[in-house]
C-alpha atoms as an extended CHARMM CRD file, in Angstrom:
* protein
*
       101  EXT
         1         1  UNK       CA            110.1430000000      111.7760000000      118.1020000000  PROA      1               0.0000000000
         2         2  UNK       CA            106.7660000000      110.2630000000      118.5310000000  PROA      2               0.0000000000
         3         3  UNK       CA            106.4170000000      107.0600000000      120.1080000000  PROA      3               0.0000000000
         4         4  UNK       CA            104.6940000000      105.5230000000      116.7680000000  PROA      4               0.0000000000
         5         5  UNK       CA            107.9630000000      106.7020000000      114.7490000000  PROA      5               0.0000000000
         6         6  UNK       CA            109.9220000000      105.3080000000      117.1870000000  PROA      6               0.0000000000
         7         7  UNK       CA            108.5970000000      101.6980000000      116.7310000000  PROA      7               0.0000000000
         8         8  UNK       CA            108.3360000000      102.0690000000      112.8970000000  PROA      8               0.0000000000
         9         9  UNK       CA            112.1580000000      103.0110000000      112.8820000000  PROA      9               0.0000000000
        10        10  UNK       CA            113.0410000000      100.3370000000      115.5110000000  PROA      10              0.0000000000
        11        11  UNK       CA            111.1200000000       97.5520000000      113.3820000000  PROA      11              0.0000000000
        12        12  UNK       CA            112.8110000000       98.5740000000      110.4360000000  PROA      12              0.0000000000
        13        13  UNK       CA            116.0460000000       98.0750000000      112.2510000000  PROA      13              0.0000000000
        14        14  UNK       CA            115.1770000000       95.3020000000      114.3240000000  PROA      14              0.0000000000
        15        15  UNK       CA            112.8310000000       93.3450000000      112.6710000000  PROA      15              0.0000000000
        16        16  UNK       CA            110.1770000000       91.1210000000      114.4810000000  PROA      16              0.0000000000
        17        17  UNK       CA            111.2620000000       91.0470000000      117.9320000000  PROA      17              0.0000000000
        18        18  UNK       CA            109.1270000000       90.8210000000      121.3110000000  PROA      18              0.0000000000
        19        19  UNK       CA            107.4430000000       93.9700000000      122.9040000000  PROA      19              0.0000000000
        20        20  UNK       CA            109.9500000000       94.0990000000      125.5970000000  PROA      20              0.0000000000
        21        21  UNK       CA            112.7670000000       93.8680000000      123.6000000000  PROA      21              0.0000000000
        22        22  UNK       CA            111.5190000000       96.3070000000      121.0980000000  PROA      22              0.0000000000
        23        23  UNK       CA            110.4720000000       98.7340000000      124.1820000000  PROA      23              0.0000000000
        24        24  UNK       CA            114.1580000000       98.4990000000      125.6930000000  PROA      24              0.0000000000
        25        25  UNK       CA            115.8780000000       99.0730000000      122.0270000000  PROA      25              0.0000000000
        26        26  UNK       CA            113.6240000000      102.4460000000      121.5670000000  PROA      26              0.0000000000
        27        27  UNK       CA            114.4740000000      103.5430000000      124.9460000000  PROA      27              0.0000000000
        28        28  UNK       CA            118.3830000000      103.1070000000      124.6950000000  PROA      28              0.0000000000
        29        29  UNK       CA            118.5640000000      104.2570000000      120.7570000000  PROA      29              0.0000000000
        30        30  UNK       CA            115.8320000000      107.1280000000      120.8880000000  PROA      30              0.0000000000
        31        31  UNK       CA            115.4580000000      107.8490000000      124.2020000000  PROA      31              0.0000000000
        32        32  UNK       CA            111.3670000000      107.5570000000      124.0580000000  PROA      32              0.0000000000
        33        33  UNK       CA            109.6460000000      105.5690000000      126.7120000000  PROA      33              0.0000000000
        34        34  UNK       CA            107.3770000000      103.0950000000      125.3070000000  PROA      34              0.0000000000
        35        35  UNK       CA            105.4950000000      100.7410000000      127.9090000000  PROA      35              0.0000000000
        36        36  UNK       CA            105.6920000000       97.1520000000      126.3770000000  PROA      36              0.0000000000
        37        37  UNK       CA            102.0140000000       96.6600000000      126.2970000000  PROA      37              0.0000000000
        38        38  UNK       CA            101.5440000000       99.5770000000      124.1380000000  PROA      38              0.0000000000
        39        39  UNK       CA            103.9710000000       97.9510000000      121.6470000000  PROA      39              0.0000000000
        40        40  UNK       CA            101.1220000000       95.9190000000      119.5850000000  PROA      40              0.0000000000
        41        41  UNK       CA             98.8410000000       98.6030000000      119.6530000000  PROA      41              0.0000000000
        42        42  UNK       CA            101.3420000000      100.8470000000      117.8420000000  PROA      42              0.0000000000
        43        43  UNK       CA            102.2320000000       98.0360000000      115.3750000000  PROA      43              0.0000000000
        44        44  UNK       CA             99.0300000000       97.5990000000      114.4970000000  PROA      44              0.0000000000
        45        45  UNK       CA             98.5550000000      101.3700000000      113.8400000000  PROA      45              0.0000000000
        46        46  UNK       CA            101.7980000000      101.3630000000      111.4860000000  PROA      46              0.0000000000
        47        47  UNK       CA             99.9040000000       98.0780000000      109.5470000000  PROA      47              0.0000000000
        48        48  UNK       CA             96.8080000000      100.4080000000      109.3570000000  PROA      48              0.0000000000
        49        49  UNK       CA             98.7570000000      103.3820000000      108.1090000000  PROA      49              0.0000000000
        50        50  UNK       CA            100.4890000000      101.3110000000      105.5260000000  PROA      50              0.0000000000
        51        51  UNK       CA             96.9100000000       99.7200000000      104.2920000000  PROA      51              0.0000000000
        52        52  UNK       CA             95.7300000000      102.9620000000      103.9100000000  PROA      52              0.0000000000
        53        53  UNK       CA             98.3030000000      104.3020000000      102.1090000000  PROA      53              0.0000000000
        54        54  UNK       CA             98.4440000000      101.4970000000       99.5090000000  PROA      54              0.0000000000
        55        55  UNK       CA             94.4550000000      102.0280000000       99.0450000000  PROA      55              0.0000000000
        56        56  UNK       CA             95.0990000000      105.6980000000       98.3920000000  PROA      56              0.0000000000
        57        57  UNK       CA             97.8860000000      104.7190000000       95.8310000000  PROA      57              0.0000000000
        58        58  UNK       CA             95.5550000000      102.1550000000       93.9050000000  PROA      58              0.0000000000
        59        59  UNK       CA             92.8090000000      105.0710000000       93.8890000000  PROA      59              0.0000000000
        60        60  UNK       CA             95.0140000000      107.6930000000       92.6060000000  PROA      60              0.0000000000
        61        61  UNK       CA             96.1390000000      105.4520000000       89.7450000000  PROA      61              0.0000000000
        62        62  UNK       CA             92.3580000000      104.1520000000       89.1880000000  PROA      62              0.0000000000
        63        63  UNK       CA             91.2460000000      107.7450000000       88.8040000000  PROA      63              0.0000000000
        64        64  UNK       CA             94.2040000000      108.6100000000       86.6300000000  PROA      64              0.0000000000
        65        65  UNK       CA             93.2300000000      105.9220000000       84.2890000000  PROA      65              0.0000000000
        66        66  UNK       CA             89.5790000000      106.8490000000       84.0660000000  PROA      66              0.0000000000
        67        67  UNK       CA             90.7020000000      110.4730000000       83.4840000000  PROA      67              0.0000000000
        68        68  UNK       CA             92.5290000000      109.4670000000       80.2960000000  PROA      68              0.0000000000
        69        69  UNK       CA             90.6300000000      109.8750000000       77.0890000000  PROA      69              0.0000000000
        70        70  UNK       CA             89.8730000000      106.6760000000       75.2160000000  PROA      70              0.0000000000
        71        71  UNK       CA             91.6820000000      106.2690000000       72.0790000000  PROA      71              0.0000000000
        72        72  UNK       CA             89.8090000000      107.6490000000       68.9680000000  PROA      72              0.0000000000
        73        73  UNK       CA             89.2020000000      104.0920000000       67.3180000000  PROA      73              0.0000000000
        74        74  UNK       CA             87.4810000000      102.6400000000       70.4300000000  PROA      74              0.0000000000
        75        75  UNK       CA             84.8520000000      105.7090000000       70.6840000000  PROA      75              0.0000000000
        76        76  UNK       CA             81.5250000000      104.6090000000       71.2380000000  PROA      76              0.0000000000
        77        77  UNK       CA             78.9180000000      104.7890000000       68.4200000000  PROA      77              0.0000000000
        78        78  UNK       CA             76.3810000000      107.5250000000       68.3560000000  PROA      78              0.0000000000
        79        79  UNK       CA             72.7700000000      106.8980000000       67.8400000000  PROA      79              0.0000000000
        80        80  UNK       CA             71.3510000000      105.9510000000       64.2070000000  PROA      80              0.0000000000
        81        81  UNK       CA             75.1580000000      104.8540000000       63.3770000000  PROA      81              0.0000000000
        82        82  UNK       CA             76.0990000000      101.1710000000       62.8910000000  PROA      82              0.0000000000
        83        83  UNK       CA             79.7050000000       99.6170000000       61.9560000000  PROA      83              0.0000000000
        84        84  UNK       CA             81.4720000000      101.5910000000       59.1570000000  PROA      84              0.0000000000
        85        85  UNK       CA             79.1870000000      104.4760000000       59.2010000000  PROA      85              0.0000000000
        86        86  UNK       CA             76.1950000000      102.7270000000       57.5230000000  PROA      86              0.0000000000
        87        87  UNK       CA             72.4020000000      103.6070000000       58.8770000000  PROA      87              0.0000000000
        88        88  UNK       CA             71.0650000000      101.2230000000       61.6560000000  PROA      88              0.0000000000
        89        89  UNK       CA             67.3890000000      101.4520000000       60.1160000000  PROA      89              0.0000000000
        90        90  UNK       CA             68.4580000000       98.1190000000       58.0230000000  PROA      90              0.0000000000
        91        91  UNK       CA             69.0520000000       99.6360000000       54.7920000000  PROA      91              0.0000000000
        92        92  UNK       CA             72.3150000000       99.0230000000       52.8080000000  PROA      92              0.0000000000
        93        93  UNK       CA             72.3560000000      102.3440000000       51.0270000000  PROA      93              0.0000000000
        94        94  UNK       CA             74.1900000000      105.3150000000       52.2130000000  PROA      94              0.0000000000
        95        95  UNK       CA             71.9650000000      107.8410000000       50.5270000000  PROA      95              0.0000000000
        96        96  UNK       CA             68.7140000000      106.5630000000       52.5170000000  PROA      96              0.0000000000
        97        97  UNK       CA             66.7840000000      105.1570000000       49.6440000000  PROA      97              0.0000000000
        98        98  UNK       CA             65.6240000000      101.6610000000       50.3930000000  PROA      98              0.0000000000
        99        99  UNK       CA             67.5690000000       98.6510000000       48.9870000000  PROA      99              0.0000000000
       100       100  UNK       CA             66.4520000000       97.4110000000       45.1480000000  PROA      100             0.0000000000
       101       101  UNK       CA             65.8460000000      101.0430000000       43.9500000000  PROA      101             0.0000000000
């Protein structure tokens, strides 16, 4: 077992205790020697790993949302088309003739 894994498990079991208490607990419970001055460094590594995992999870969710097709009724309008399928040239007739004729 690595020192980082031992610190992770000990923190889960003991919570926030002093570095000396954590190092002693790890030595007796797991047989891994962790010097007390390295405990804060290992705790910071664990925090960084958790933050990175959260960023990855959010990034994957965003990518999954972006790859979903948009619903049919929210498709963007094509060039030359306005609301209700009418031409965007200002005329109100669908046959292309100017209004009033």
